[in-house]
N, C-alpha and C positions, 0 to 999 in steps of 0.2 A: 596630722591628717595625711594619710597616704594617698598618692595619686594613682588611679587605675588607668592604664593605657592599653587599649585593645585594638588590634588590626584584623580585619577579615580578608583572608586571601582565598577562601573557598566557602562552600555552603556550610560546612560544619562550624567554621569560625563565625559566620554570620548568625548561626543559631545561638552561639554563646553571647554575642553582642545583643541579640534580640532579647535574651533572658535578662540581661542587665538593664535594659531600658523599657521593659514591659509595662511598668507602672509610672513611667515618666510623664510629665506634663510640660506643655509648651504653649506659646501663643502664636497664632498664625502670623501676626505682624512682625514677629522676631525672626522668621525664616528669611534666609538671604542667599543670593547666588552671586559669586564673583566671576564675571565673564573672563577676565584676564587669566585667572588661575583655573578656570573651569571647575569651580568647587561650590557645592551646595552645602550650606551650613544650617544645622538644626540645634539651636540652644535648648537645653533641657534642664529641668529640675527632676532628677531621678532618685528613686528610692534606693538606699544602700543595702543591697542584698549580700555583698561579698563579706560583710562583717558577721555573718550568721544571724543577722537581725530577724527577729520573729515579728510578724505583722500583729498589730493591735497592742503593741507595747506603748507605754505612756510617752516615751521619748524616741519615737522613730526618727531616723535621720534621712534627709534628702540632701543631695549635693548638686550644685550647678555644674553642668557638663555640656560638652559640645559633641555632636555627632556630625561627621562630614563625609561627603561622597566626592571623590575626585574622578 
């Protein structure tokens, strides 16, 4: 399993990250903020778009991911 790591430094980068998490799901109770690091964490189960996956296949893949804002 390959790990996808993305960083947004500008608006165009943020659009790419947005596309990768567009169908992600999370629970409100899993959101967290670490005051010491000033980091907001959003754990996600996101749909794997980068493998060329087509929607409505029998074995669609989701991966546990973390989106964070510093």
